[in-house]
C-alpha positions as CSV (number, residue, x, y, z in Angstrom):
1,X,-29.6,28.4,-20.7
2,X,-32.0,29.2,-17.8
3,X,-30.2,32.1,-16.1
4,X,-29.5,35.3,-18.1
5,X,-27.6,38.2,-16.6
6,X,-29.0,41.7,-16.7
7,X,-27.0,42.7,-19.8
8,X,-28.0,39.5,-21.6
9,X,-31.8,40.3,-21.6
10,X,-31.9,41.1,-25.4
11,X,-30.2,37.8,-26.0
12,X,-32.7,36.0,-23.8
13,X,-35.5,37.3,-26.0
14,X,-34.0,36.1,-29.2
15,X,-33.0,32.6,-27.9
16,X,-36.4,32.3,-26.2
17,X,-38.2,33.0,-29.5
18,X,-36.1,30.4,-31.3
19,X,-36.9,27.8,-28.6
20,X,-40.6,28.6,-28.8
21,X,-40.6,28.0,-32.5
22,X,-38.9,24.6,-32.1
23,X,-41.3,23.7,-29.3
24,X,-44.3,24.5,-31.6
25,X,-42.7,22.3,-34.3
26,X,-42.3,19.4,-31.8
27,X,-46.0,19.6,-31.0
28,X,-47.0,20.0,-34.7
29,X,-44.4,18.1,-36.8
30,X,-46.0,19.4,-40.1
31,X,-44.8,23.0,-39.2
32,X,-41.5,24.0,-40.9
33,X,-39.9,26.5,-38.6
34,X,-36.2,25.6,-39.0
35,X,-35.4,28.4,-41.4
36,X,-36.8,31.1,-39.1
37,X,-35.3,29.4,-36.0
38,X,-31.9,29.2,-37.7
39,X,-32.0,32.9,-38.6
40,X,-32.7,33.7,-34.9
41,X,-29.8,31.4,-33.9
42,X,-27.5,33.4,-36.1
43,X,-28.8,36.7,-34.8
44,X,-28.3,35.4,-31.2
45,X,-24.7,34.3,-32.0
46,X,-23.9,37.7,-33.4
47,X,-25.4,39.4,-30.4
48,X,-23.5,37.1,-28.0
49,X,-20.2,38.0,-29.7
50,X,-21.0,41.7,-29.5
51,X,-21.9,41.5,-25.8
52,X,-18.8,39.6,-24.8
53,X,-16.4,41.4,-27.1
54,X,-15.3,44.0,-24.5
55,X,-16.9,43.3,-21.1
56,X,-16.7,46.0,-18.5
57,X,-15.2,45.0,-15.1
58,X,-18.7,45.1,-13.5
59,X,-20.1,42.8,-16.2
60,X,-17.1,40.5,-15.6
61,X,-18.1,40.4,-11.9
62,X,-21.6,39.3,-13.0
63,X,-20.3,36.6,-15.2
64,X,-17.9,35.4,-12.5
65,X,-20.8,35.0,-10.1
66,X,-23.1,33.2,-12.6
67,X,-24.8,30.4,-10.7
68,X,-24.3,27.9,-13.6
69,X,-20.5,28.3,-13.8
70,X,-18.6,25.1,-12.9
71,X,-17.8,25.0,-9.2
72,X,-15.0,23.4,-7.3
73,X,-16.8,20.0,-7.0
74,X,-17.4,19.9,-10.7
75,X,-13.6,20.4,-11.4
76,X,-12.7,17.8,-8.8
77,X,-15.2,15.2,-10.2
78,X,-14.0,15.8,-13.8
79,X,-10.3,16.3,-13.5
80,X,-9.2,14.1,-10.6
81,X,-9.5,10.4,-9.9
82,X,-9.5,8.6,-6.6
83,X,-10.5,11.7,-4.7
84,X,-10.6,11.0,-1.0
85,X,-12.1,13.9,0.9
86,X,-10.5,14.7,4.2
87,X,-12.7,16.6,6.7
88,X,-12.3,18.7,9.8
89,X,-9.6,20.9,11.3
90,X,-9.0,18.5,14.3
91,X,-9.9,21.4,16.6
92,X,-13.5,22.6,16.2
93,X,-15.5,21.3,13.3
94,X,-15.7,20.6,9.6
95,X,-16.4,23.6,7.4
96,X,-18.3,22.6,4.3
97,X,-17.3,25.9,2.4
98,X,-13.9,24.4,1.9
99,X,-13.5,20.9,0.5
100,X,-10.2,19.1,0.0
101,X,-8.4,15.8,0.1
102,X,-6.1,13.4,-1.7
103,X,-6.5,12.8,-5.4
104,X,-4.8,12.0,-8.6
105,X,-4.4,14.4,-11.5
106,X,-4.1,11.8,-14.3
107,X,-1.7,9.4,-12.5
108,X,0.0,12.1,-10.3
109,X,-0.9,12.1,-6.6
110,X,-1.8,15.6,-5.3
111,X,-3.7,17.4,-2.6
112,X,-6.6,19.4,-3.9
113,X,-8.3,22.1,-1.9
114,X,-11.1,24.5,-3.0
115,X,-14.0,26.7,-2.0
116,X,-17.4,25.3,-2.9
117,X,-20.4,27.7,-3.2
118,X,-23.1,25.1,-3.8
119,X,-25.4,24.6,-6.8
120,X,-28.9,24.9,-5.3
121,X,-30.6,26.4,-2.3
122,X,-29.9,23.5,0.0
123,X,-26.3,23.1,-0.9
124,X,-25.6,26.8,-0.9
125,X,-26.8,27.1,2.7
126,X,-24.8,24.0,3.6
127,X,-21.7,25.4,1.9
128,X,-22.4,28.9,3.3
129,X,-22.2,30.3,-0.2
130,X,-18.4,29.5,-0.3
131,X,-17.6,31.8,2.7
132,X,-15.3,29.8,5.0
133,X,-15.1,30.1,8.7
134,X,-11.9,29.7,10.7
135,X,-12.2,25.9,10.8
136,X,-12.2,25.9,7.0
137,X,-8.9,27.7,6.8
138,X,-7.5,25.5,9.5
139,X,-8.6,22.4,7.5
140,X,-6.7,23.9,4.5
141,X,-3.6,24.4,6.7
142,X,-3.8,20.8,7.9
143,X,-4.1,19.5,4.3
144,X,-1.2,21.7,3.1
145,X,1.0,20.6,5.9
146,X,0.2,16.9,5.2
147,X,1.0,17.5,1.5
148,X,4.4,19.1,2.5
149,X,5.1,16.1,4.8
150,X,4.5,13.6,2.0
151,X,5.9,15.6,-0.9
152,X,2.6,16.1,-2.8
153,X,1.9,19.1,-5.0
154,X,-1.0,21.2,-3.8
155,X,-3.7,22.5,-6.2
156,X,-6.2,25.1,-5.0
157,X,-9.4,26.2,-6.7
158,X,-10.5,29.7,-5.6
159,X,-14.2,30.8,-5.7
160,X,-15.4,32.8,-2.7
161,X,-17.0,36.2,-2.1
162,X,-14.7,36.4,0.9
163,X,-14.3,34.8,4.4
164,X,-17.4,34.6,6.5
165,X,-17.7,37.8,8.6
166,X,-20.1,36.5,11.3
167,X,-19.8,36.9,15.0
168,X,-18.9,33.2,15.7
169,X,-16.2,33.3,13.0
170,X,-14.6,36.4,14.6
171,X,-14.8,34.8,18.1
172,X,-12.9,31.7,16.8
173,X,-10.1,33.8,15.3
174,X,-11.1,34.4,11.6
175,X,-8.2,36.8,10.8
176,X,-5.7,34.6,12.6
177,X,-6.8,31.6,10.6
178,X,-6.6,33.4,7.3
179,X,-3.1,34.8,8.2
180,X,-1.9,31.3,9.1
181,X,-3.3,29.7,6.0
182,X,-1.5,32.4,3.9
183,X,1.6,31.8,5.9
184,X,1.4,28.1,5.3
185,X,1.0,28.7,1.5
186,X,4.2,30.6,1.5
187,X,6.2,28.1,3.7
188,X,5.5,24.7,2.2
189,X,8.2,23.1,0.2
190,X,6.1,21.5,-2.5
191,X,4.6,23.0,-5.7
192,X,1.5,25.1,-5.1
193,X,-0.6,26.2,-8.0
194,X,-4.0,28.0,-7.9
195,X,-6.8,28.8,-10.3
196,X,-9.4,31.5,-9.6
197,X,-12.5,29.8,-11.2
198,X,-15.0,32.5,-10.2
199,X,-14.7,35.1,-7.5
200,X,-11.5,35.7,-5.6
201,X,-12.7,37.7,-2.7
202,X,-10.3,39.4,-0.2
203,X,-8.2,37.5,2.3
204,X,-10.6,34.6,2.0
205,X,-9.1,34.0,-1.5
206,X,-5.5,35.0,-0.7
207,X,-5.5,32.3,2.1
208,X,-5.5,29.6,-0.7
209,X,-4.0,31.5,-3.6
210,X,-0.6,32.5,-2.3
211,X,0.9,30.1,-4.8
212,X,3.9,29.6,-7.1
213,X,1.6,30.0,-10.1
214,X,-1.8,31.6,-10.2
215,X,-4.1,31.3,-13.2
216,X,-7.5,33.0,-13.6
217,X,-10.4,32.1,-15.8
218,X,-10.9,34.8,-18.5
219,X,-14.0,36.3,-16.8
220,X,-13.1,35.6,-13.2
221,X,-12.3,38.4,-10.7
222,X,-9.8,38.8,-7.8
223,X,-9.9,41.7,-5.5
224,X,-9.3,43.0,-1.9
225,X,-13.1,43.8,-1.6
226,X,-16.2,43.4,-3.6
227,X,-17.3,46.3,-5.8
228,X,-20.4,46.7,-3.7
229,X,-18.4,46.8,-0.5
230,X,-15.9,49.2,-2.0
231,X,-18.7,51.5,-3.2
232,X,-20.4,51.4,0.3
233,X,-17.2,52.5,2.0
234,X,-16.0,55.2,-0.5
235,X,-19.2,56.7,-1.7
236,X,-21.7,55.4,1.0
237,X,-23.7,54.1,-1.9
238,X,-23.5,50.4,-3.0
239,X,-25.1,51.4,-6.3
240,X,-21.8,52.8,-7.4
241,X,-20.4,49.3,-7.8
242,X,-19.7,49.9,-11.5
243,X,-17.3,52.8,-10.7
244,X,-15.8,50.7,-7.9
245,X,-15.2,47.7,-10.2
246,X,-13.4,50.0,-12.7
247,X,-11.1,51.4,-9.9
248,X,-10.3,48.0,-8.3
249,X,-8.6,46.6,-11.3
250,X,-10.0,43.2,-10.5
251,X,-10.1,41.5,-13.9
252,X,-7.9,38.7,-15.0
253,X,-6.4,41.0,-17.7
254,X,-5.6,43.8,-15.2
255,X,-4.1,41.4,-12.7
256,X,-1.9,39.6,-15.2
257,X,-0.4,43.0,-16.2
258,X,0.2,43.7,-12.5
259,X,1.9,40.3,-11.9
260,X,-0.7,39.1,-9.4
261,X,-1.9,36.4,-11.9
262,X,0.5,34.5,-14.2
263,X,-1.9,33.4,-16.9
264,X,-5.4,33.6,-18.2
265,X,-7.5,30.5,-19.1
266,X,-9.8,31.3,-22.0
267,X,-13.5,30.7,-21.5
268,X,-16.0,29.7,-24.2
269,X,-17.9,32.5,-25.9
270,X,-20.5,33.7,-23.4
271,X,-18.7,32.5,-20.3
272,X,-17.8,29.2,-18.6
273,X,-21.4,28.4,-17.9
274,X,-22.2,28.1,-21.7
275,X,-19.7,25.2,-22.2
276,X,-18.7,23.7,-18.8
277,X,-16.9,20.7,-20.3
278,X,-14.6,22.9,-22.4
279,X,-13.9,25.2,-19.5
280,X,-13.0,22.3,-17.2
281,X,-10.8,20.8,-19.9
282,X,-8.9,24.1,-20.3
283,X,-8.3,24.3,-16.5
284,X,-7.0,20.8,-16.5
285,X,-4.5,21.6,-19.2
286,X,-3.4,24.7,-17.3
287,X,-2.9,22.8,-14.1
288,X,-0.6,20.3,-16.0
289,X,1.3,23.2,-17.5
290,X,1.8,25.1,-14.2
291,X,3.0,21.9,-12.4
292,X,5.4,21.1,-15.2
293,X,7.0,24.5,-14.8
294,X,7.7,23.7,-11.1
295,X,8.8,20.0,-11.3
296,X,12.5,20.7,-11.5
297,X,12.6,23.2,-8.5
298,X,13.9,22.2,-5.1
299,X,12.1,22.8,-1.9
300,X,14.2,25.9,-1.3
301,X,13.6,27.3,-4.8
302,X,9.9,26.7,-4.6
303,X,9.7,28.8,-1.4
304,X,12.0,31.5,-2.9
305,X,9.9,31.5,-6.0
306,X,6.7,32.4,-4.0
307,X,8.6,35.1,-2.1
308,X,10.0,36.7,-5.2
309,X,6.6,36.5,-6.9
310,X,4.9,38.5,-4.2
311,X,7.7,41.1,-3.9
312,X,7.4,41.8,-7.6
313,X,3.7,42.2,-7.7
314,X,2.5,45.5,-9.1
315,X,5.9,46.6,-10.3
316,X,5.3,45.5,-13.9
317,X,1.9,47.2,-14.2
318,X,3.0,50.4,-12.5
319,X,6.1,50.7,-14.7
320,X,4.0,50.3,-17.8
């Protein structure tokens, strides 16, 4: 672990001390530090369990944004074979914030599309931190229409703070591109399943997540606006993001109760970044399960399934 969140600072101290002891022992093999280091490990494990036992919505936002969480490219590399990336919207440019193409999930041909934030400074700038421009959403539309034409299921992996709000994006029709991508999600006659793997921000996320089945990782978030943006609008103070996060009901647990998400994918203790392989494996099993639920549905039923899902959103949570 190299990146600790604010609320994990006490844990960082304990794990740091344990590592220091082991580093001293590596330099001086005659030193016996394992008993003390193991005691620190046990204390760290207990603290980790306590910290993650009941995370607040704001802390979930922090975990969802952790830079070491597995990103779209990690899931594609681990879960899909024969991935053939398809680039460009055939209109303006290729947007690196959205990646997608043909692939196989086990031996099943699919189209996979996802938002990629990048993993270091260079790639984050190249990927625009996962904030797509209109050409990104038009690329997604092109891939979904191709999947519909060839009868291929569509899998989307959602991880974005939101669509890019820059001047150029607005000039090229950002809102129209998002609306048409959402429309395409709702119209295609093939199974469409989505997993929110980190942040699901505003229309930028809805444009890929208007699916038959939506899963969310345990500590992911999905909301119409970021807590900071909400606080700036309502209270003119972005520091009230904790209160905003509570009010937005953006956690996987809240959204499952409201019918926005269909299932929660458990994360390892301490978040997806602490055991990336286990997280990716759990997402793979969830994708298989969601696609299996849709296999017997006709084109007409798949479209109706999505329509009914969106009409029923919120009713369950409000009634309860």
